[in-house]
C-alpha positions in Angstrom: 10.1 -14.9 -15.8 11.5 -11.5 -14.7 12.1 -12.8 -11.1 14.1 -15.9 -11.9 15.9 -14.2 -14.7 17.6 -12.0 -12.0 18.7 -15.2 -10.2 16.1 -14.9 -7.5 13.9 -17.7 -6.1 10.2 -17.4 -6.8 7.2 -18.9 -5.1 3.8 -18.5 -6.7 1.0 -17.2 -4.6 -2.7 -18.4 -4.9 -5.6 -16.6 -6.3 -6.6 -14.9 -9.6 -5.3 -11.3 -9.7 -8.2 -10.4 -12.0 -10.7 -11.5 -9.3 -9.0 -9.5 -6.7 -8.7 -6.5 -9.0 -12.4 -6.7 -9.8 -13.3 -6.6 -6.1 -10.9 -3.7 -5.4 -11.7 -1.4 -8.3 -15.3 -2.2 -9.1 -17.8 0.6 -8.8 -20.8 -1.6 -8.6 -23.2 -1.3 -5.7 -22.2 -2.3 -2.2 -25.0 -4.9 -2.1 -23.5 -6.7 -5.0 -20.0 -6.7 -3.4 -21.4 -8.5 -0.4 -21.6 -11.7 -2.4 -17.9 -11.4 -3.3 -16.5 -10.7 0.2 -16.7 -14.4 1.4 -14.6 -15.3 -1.6 -12.1 -12.6 -0.7 -11.8 -14.0 2.9 -11.1 -17.4 1.4 -8.4 -15.8 -0.7 -6.9 -14.2 2.4 -6.7 -17.6 4.1 -5.0 -19.2 1.2 -2.6 -16.2 0.9 -1.6 -16.4 4.5 -0.9 -20.2 4.3 1.0 -19.8 1.0 3.1 -17.0 2.5 4.3 -19.2 5.4 5.0 -22.0 3.0 7.0 -19.7 0.8 9.2 -18.9 3.8 10.0 -22.6 4.2 10.5 -23.9 0.7 10.7 -22.8 -2.9 8.5 -23.9 -5.8 10.9 -26.8 -6.5 10.6 -28.0 -2.9 14.1 -27.0 -1.8 14.4 -25.3 1.7 15.0 -21.6 1.9 16.3 -19.3 4.6 14.6 -15.9 5.1 17.1 -13.1 6.1 14.8 -10.1 5.7 11.1 -9.6 5.0 9.9 -6.8 2.8 6.1 -6.5 2.6 3.3 -4.1 1.9 0.4 -3.4 4.3 -2.3 -5.1 2.3 -0.4 -8.3 2.1 -1.3 -8.8 5.9 1.7 -11.1 6.5 4.7 -9.0 7.2 4.7 -8.4 11.0 3.5 -11.9 11.8 6.1 -13.7 9.7 8.8 -11.4 11.2 7.7 -12.3 14.7 7.8 -16.0 13.9 11.1 -16.0 12.0 12.9 -13.5 14.2 14.1 -11.6 11.1 14.1 -7.9 10.2 11.0 -6.4 8.6 10.8 -3.4 6.3 7.5 -2.2 4.8 7.2 -0.7 1.4 4.2 0.7 -0.5 3.2 2.9 -3.5 1.0 5.3 -1.5 1.1 6.8 1.9 0.1 4.5 4.8 1.9 6.2 7.7 -0.4 8.6 9.7 0.1 12.3 9.1 -1.9 15.4 9.9 -1.1 17.0 6.6 -3.5 14.9 4.4 -6.1 12.3 4.9 -5.7 8.6 4.2 -5.8 8.0 0.4 -8.6 5.5 1.0 -10.9 8.2 2.7 -10.3 11.1 0.3 -11.6 13.9 2.6 -9.3 16.4 4.3 -11.2 18.0 7.2 -8.7 18.9 10.0 -5.3 18.0 11.1 -6.5 15.6 13.8 -9.1 14.0 11.5 -6.4 13.5 8.8 -4.2 11.8 11.3 -6.8 9.4 12.7 -8.1 8.5 9.2 -5.2 6.2 8.8 -6.0 4.3 12.0 -9.6 4.1 10.8 -8.6 2.4 7.6 -6.2 0.0 9.5 -8.8 -0.8 12.1 -11.4 -1.5 9.4 -9.1 -4.0 7.7 -8.1 -5.6 11.0 -11.7 -5.9 12.1 -12.6 -7.8 9.0 -9.6 -10.1 9.1 -8.6 -10.5 12.7 -10.3 -13.9 13.2 -8.6 -15.3 10.1 -5.2 -13.9 11.1 -5.4 -15.0 14.7 -6.4 -18.5 13.7 -3.5 -18.6 11.3 -1.1 -17.4 14.0 -2.3 -20.0 16.5 -2.7 -23.0 14.2 0.0 -22.5 11.5 2.7 -20.1 12.9 2.3 -21.6 16.4 2.5 -18.2 18.1 0.0 -16.5 20.4 -3.1 -14.8 18.8 -3.3 -11.1 19.2 -5.8 -10.4 22.0 -7.8 -7.4 21.1 -8.4 -6.3 24.7 -4.7 -6.1 25.2 -3.5 -4.9 21.8 -5.2 -3.9 18.6 -3.7 -5.7 15.7 -4.0 -2.8 13.3 -1.2 -1.0 15.2 1.4 -3.8 14.6 3.3 -1.6 12.1 2.7 1.9 13.4 3.5 1.4 17.0 6.9 -0.3 16.4 8.4 2.4 14.1 9.1 -0.4 11.6 11.1 1.2 8.7 8.9 2.2 5.7 10.2 2.8 2.2 7.7 4.5 -0.1 7.9 4.2 -3.9 6.6 7.7 -4.9 8.3 11.0 -5.4 8.6 13.9 -2.9 8.1 16.2 -5.9 4.6 14.9 -6.2 3.9 14.2 -2.5 5.9 16.5 -0.3 7.3 14.8 2.7 5.0 15.4 5.7 6.7 17.3 8.5 5.4 14.9 11.2 7.0 11.7 9.7 9.9 10.4 11.7 13.3 9.4 10.3 12.4 5.8 9.8 10.0 6.8 7.1 11.6 7.1 3.7 10.3 8.5 0.4 12.6 7.0 -2.2 10.9 8.1 -5.4 9.1 6.2 -8.1 10.6 2.7 -8.7 10.8 2.7 -12.5 11.8 -0.3 -14.6 14.3 0.3 -17.4 12.7 2.2 -20.2 11.0 0.0 -22.8 12.4 -0.2 -26.3 8.9 -0.5 -27.7 8.2 1.4 -30.9 4.8 2.2 -32.5 3.9 -0.1 -35.4 3.3 1.3 -38.9 -0.4 1.8 -38.4 0.0 3.7 -35.1 2.9 5.7 -36.4 0.8 6.7 -39.3 -1.9 8.0 -37.0 0.7 9.9 -34.9 2.1 11.5 -38.1 -1.3 12.5 -39.4 -1.9 15.4 -37.1 -1.3 17.1 -33.7 -0.1 14.9 -30.9 -3.1 13.0 -29.4 -4.3 12.8 -25.9 -4.2 9.3 -24.3 -7.4 8.0 -22.7 -7.3 4.7 -20.8 -8.8 3.3 -17.6 -6.8 0.2 -17.1 -8.6 -2.8 -15.6 -11.6 -0.9 -14.1 -14.8 -2.8 -13.9 -18.0 -0.7 -14.0 -21.7 -1.3 -14.0 -22.6 1.1 -16.9 -19.7 0.7 -19.4 -21.7 1.6 -22.5 -23.0 4.9 -21.1 -19.5 5.8 -19.8 -17.8 4.9 -23.1 -20.3 7.0 -25.0 -19.6 10.1 -22.8 -15.9 9.6 -23.2 -15.9 9.3 -27.0 -18.4 12.1 -27.4 -16.3 14.3 -25.1 -13.2 13.7 -27.2 -15.1 14.9 -30.3 -16.6 17.9 -28.6 -13.1 19.0 -27.3 -11.9 18.7 -30.9 -8.8 16.7 -30.0 -7.2 13.6 -31.4 -7.0 10.6 -29.0 -5.5 7.2 -28.5 -8.1 5.2 -26.6 -6.8 2.2 -24.7 -9.2 -0.7 -24.6 -9.6 -2.7 -21.4 -12.3 -4.7 -19.6 -14.9 -2.2 -20.5 -16.5 -1.4 -23.9 -13.6 0.9 -24.7 -12.6 -1.8 -27.2 -15.1 -0.4 -29.7 -14.8 -1.5 -33.3 -15.9 1.9 -34.6 -12.7 3.2 -36.1 -14.5 5.5 -38.6 -13.4 8.6 -36.8 -10.0 9.5 -38.1 -9.2 11.4 -34.9 -9.5 8.3 -32.8 -7.2 5.3 -32.6 -8.1 2.3 -30.5 -5.1 0.5 -28.9 -5.2 -2.7 -27.0 -2.0 -2.2 -25.0 1.4 -0.5 -25.1 4.0 0.3 -22.4 3.1 3.6 -21.0 6.7 4.8 -20.6 7.2 4.5 -24.4 3.7 5.6 -25.5 3.2 8.7 -23.4 6.0 10.8 -24.9 4.1 10.6 -28.2 1.0 12.2 -26.5 0.1 15.8 -25.6 -1.7 14.9 -22.4 -3.0 11.8 -20.6 -6.4 10.9 -19.1 -6.6 7.8 -16.9 -8.1 6.3 -13.7 -5.1 7.2 -11.4 -3.4 4.0 -10.8 0.0 4.6 -9.1 2.0 3.2 -12.0 0.1 5.0 -14.8 0.3 8.2 -12.8 4.1 7.9 -12.4 4.7 7.3 -16.1 2.3 10.1 -17.1 4.0 12.8 -15.0 7.5 11.4 -15.7 6.7 12.0 -19.4 5.9 15.7 -18.5 2.3 15.5 -19.7 -0.6 17.3 -18.2 -2.7 14.6 -16.5 -6.4 14.4 -15.8 -7.4 11.7 -13.3 -10.8 10.1 -13.4 -10.7 8.3 -10.1 -12.9 5.3 -9.4 -11.6 3.9 -6.1 -9.2 4.3 -3.2 -5.9 6.0 -3.8 -6.8 7.1 -7.3 -8.5 10.2 -5.8 -5.3 10.9 -3.9 -3.1 10.9 -7.0 -5.6 13.2 -8.8 -5.5 15.6 -5.9 -1.7 15.6 -5.7 -1.3 16.2 -9.5 -3.8 19.1 -9.4 -2.0 20.7 -6.3 1.3 20.6 -8.2 -0.3 22.4 -11.2 0.3 19.5 -13.5 -3.3 18.7 -14.2 -6.9 19.9 -13.8 -9.0 19.1 -10.8 -9.8 15.3 -10.8 -13.1 14.2 -12.2 -14.5 11.3 -10.2 -16.3 8.7 -12.1 -19.5 9.2 -10.0 -19.5 12.9 -11.0 -18.5 12.4 -14.6 -20.4 14.3 -17.3 -19.4 15.0 -20.9 -19.5 18.7 -20.2 -17.0 18.5 -17.3 -14.8 16.1 -19.3 -14.6 18.6 -22.2 -13.9 21.5 -19.9 -11.0 19.7 -18.3 -9.5 18.5 -21.6 -9.5 22.1 -22.9 -7.8 23.3 -19.7 -4.9 20.9 -20.0 -2.7 22.8 -22.5 -2.4 25.7 -20.0 -0.7 23.2 -17.6 2.1 22.0 -20.0 4.9 24.1 -18.4 4.2 22.9 -14.8 3.8 19.3 -16.1 7.2 19.5 -17.9 8.9 20.9 -14.8 7.5 18.2 -12.6 8.4 15.5 -15.2 12.0 16.7 -15.4 12.5 16.5 -11.6 11.0 13.0 -11.4 12.9 11.7 -14.4 16.2 12.8 -12.7 15.4 10.9 -9.5 17.0 7.6 -8.7 14.1 6.0 -6.9 15.6 2.5 -6.9 19.0 3.7 -5.7 17.4 5.7 -2.9 15.3 2.7 -1.9 18.4 0.5 -1.7 20.1 3.2 0.4 17.2 3.4 2.8 17.1 -0.4 3.2 20.8 -0.6 3.9 20.5 2.2 6.4 18.3 0.1 8.6 19.9 -3.2 7.8 23.5 -2.5 6.9 25.0 -5.7 5.4 28.1 -5.8 7.7 26.0 -5.9 10.9 23.9 -8.7 9.5 26.7 -11.0 8.4 28.3 -13.9 10.2 31.8 -12.7 11.4 33.5 -16.1 10.5 32.0 -16.2 7.0 32.8 -12.6 6.4 36.5 -13.2 7.3 36.5 -16.1 4.8 35.1 -13.9 2.0 31.5 -15.1 2.0 28.3 -13.4 2.9 26.1 -15.4 5.2 23.5 -13.8 7.5 24.2 -14.0 11.2 21.6 -15.8 13.3 23.2 -15.9 16.8 25.2 -13.6 19.0 27.7 -15.2 21.3 28.7 -13.1 24.4 31.7 -15.2 25.2 33.1 -15.4 21.6 32.2 -11.8 21.0 31.0 -12.9 17.5 27.9 -12.9 15.3 27.5 -16.4 13.8 25.4 -18.1 11.2 23.6 -21.3 12.1 26.3 -23.5 10.6 29.2 -21.8 12.5 27.2 -21.7 15.6 26.7 -25.4 15.4 30.3 -26.1 14.6 31.6 -24.0 17.3 29.2 -24.6 20.1 28.1 -28.1 19.7 31.2 -29.8 18.4 33.8 -28.1 20.6 33.1 -29.2 24.2 34.7 -26.1 25.8 32.2 -23.8 24.0 29.1 -25.8 24.7 28.0 -23.5 27.6 28.7 -20.2 25.9 26.1 -17.6 26.3 24.3 -17.2 23.0 21.2 -15.2 21.9 19.3 -15.1 18.7 19.1 -11.9 16.6 15.5 -10.9 16.5 13.5 -8.2 14.7 12.0 -6.7 17.8 11.0 -7.3 21.4 7.4 -8.5 21.2 6.5 -7.4 24.6 4.2 -4.9 26.3 5.8 -1.6 27.2 4.3 1.6 28.5 3.2 4.2 26.0 2.5 7.8 26.6 -0.9 8.4 28.2 -1.6 11.4 26.0 -1.3 9.2 22.9 -3.5 6.5 24.4 -6.2 9.0 25.3 -5.9 10.6 21.9 -6.5 7.2 20.3 -9.4 6.6 22.6 -11.2 9.9 21.9 -10.5 9.4 18.2 -12.3 6.0 18.3 -15.2 7.5 20.3 -15.6 10.3 17.8 -15.5 7.9 14.9 -18.3 5.8 16.5 -20.5 8.8 17.0 -19.9 10.0 13.5 -20.9 6.6 12.1 -24.2 6.9 14.1 -24.9 10.3 12.6 -24.1 9.0 9.1 -26.5 6.0 9.6 -29.4 8.3 10.6 -28.9 10.2 7.3 -28.1 7.3 5.0 -30.5 4.6 6.1 -33.7 6.5 5.0 -32.1 7.0 1.6 -31.1 3.3 1.3 -34.5 2.0 2.4 -36.4 4.5 0.3 -34.8 3.4 -2.9 -36.9 0.2 -2.9 -39.6 0.8 -0.3 -40.7 4.3 -1.1 -42.2 6.3 1.8 -42.6 3.2 3.9 -38.9 2.4 3.3 -37.9 5.9 4.4 -39.8 5.5 7.6 -38.2 2.2 8.2 -34.8 3.7 7.4 -35.4 6.5 9.9 -36.2 3.9 12.6 -33.1 1.9 11.8 -30.9 5.0 11.6 -32.2 6.3 15.0 -31.6 2.9 16.6 -28.1 2.9 15.2 -27.4 6.4 16.6 -28.8 5.4 20.0 -26.7 2.2 20.1 -23.5 4.1 19.1 -24.2 6.8 21.6 -24.1 4.1 24.3 -21.1 2.2 22.8 -19.0 5.3 22.1 -17.8 5.7 25.7 -17.0 2.0 25.7 -14.9 2.5 22.6 -13.1 5.4 24.4 -12.1 3.0 27.2 -11.1 0.0 25.0 -9.2 2.1 22.4 -7.3 3.9 25.2 -6.4 0.6 26.7 -5.3 -0.8 23.4 -3.0 2.1 22.8 -1.7 2.0 26.4 -0.8 -1.6 26.0 0.9 -1.0 22.6 4.3 -2.5 21.9 6.7 0.0 20.3 9.5 -1.1 18.1 13.0 -0.6 19.7 14.7 1.9 17.5 18.2 0.7 16.5 19.9 1.9 13.3 20.3 -1.6 11.9 16.8 -2.7 12.3 17.3 -5.8 14.5 16.7 -5.7 18.2 16.2 -8.1 21.0 15.0 -8.1 24.6 17.8 -10.0 26.3 17.3 -8.8 29.9 19.1 -5.9 31.6 22.2 -7.8 32.4 23.1 -8.8 28.8 21.2 -6.3 26.6 24.0 -3.7 26.1 26.7 -6.4 25.7 24.7 -8.1 22.9 24.0 -4.8 21.1 27.6 -3.8 21.2 28.6 -7.1 19.5 25.8 -6.8 16.9 26.7 -3.2 16.0 30.4 -3.9 15.9 
């Protein structure tokens, strides 16, 4: 196991990754997905409970101590566990999650204006929070034994953004230039590559590679689609029309064809991308973050055929850097468009090589470690007594009278066994002050107007989409019914939009910003002790 081989503890999480992947990347109709969502909510419940259990014991039942939490936004658990355990929290992810006016949320895929771009991130967060808030609040109350998040006081989707919690992103600034409106606690480390694979092509594949010009690579990972045969046919026919050789990776779709009669096609079940792509002339794939990273690192022109979510974003970024043609979304895919883009890729080789060289020279892992240590430098987190004795044990308590940071063991030895030290003033080191503080009224009003605009926009969308949806099955009568439903939705949202203005403004005004200290741990001790505690922690 790659985790335990590094001497790290491992705790298995519940759920079948393939089930979750199927839900996340499926391009099937929304109506069919509705049946899967209850199963997804059950998965979230199990995930939350298992995450808390993992913080208390390892797989072998031995207790564990959590010093720092690193989490990604879709895991749901980071801020809540940090609040419960009083430990530092850092967020990390493979795509932008921090609001910016320079591009839209990767999940929305539509740049309109600076303000719309910025609020698109909140819209995604709010949608996730709305669907999960009952589960998360029940878990907070019944399992973590901390107060639920009351939505009239504070909106749970702002837990990360409003506290300036450090974020370390695992993508390259050469592909996604750093937004000018990101603060200093947001870091772009670079792609986090594993050591390069020592994989070599077997004799059969090597024979194919040696038999002609370098092939293009075509693969769509674990995508689940509702018309695999039709899509497969267009892909294979397009390869022939473009007059190129191709390695076609099989997956969950019918791209595992047994028809190997075409000498210009080679069907491959799997191979490490970092070792395979250097043998190719260009790559075509769905736009997963990992596949994207390996393709551009190899310096190959890249065509993204996005199906879902951030895949559109990566296609757009590659195209803007000149390292690939305009992305071709699956819903717009035709053989003619596919052929045209394949034939355009050779003209992009130089830009792709330049980008690949820059990314290959990056030290993403090193920069990520540096960013983490910037917010949680080891020396400020260690027990002073243990540090003097040559060991590294995280501090849990600050003593104002001893002027020391102490681990739980030394705190117990010093303050409970030695009578003279029993009444020393001690405070726990915590990740942040979970309290309400005033936020700027302008920001609060901006959040409110953004939510109101979003509500109106949804109403307008409904009046356009409902007739189409109802008309599919009900014909003219369905269109009429859809118009009625859409009009009712618009009327309702016209009434509720001002209410959303008020509640969203209140939510933002009651937000709880993270206290910005360079080591990532803060505490609200009261005015009389706060500065004294901080001076000891930072010493």
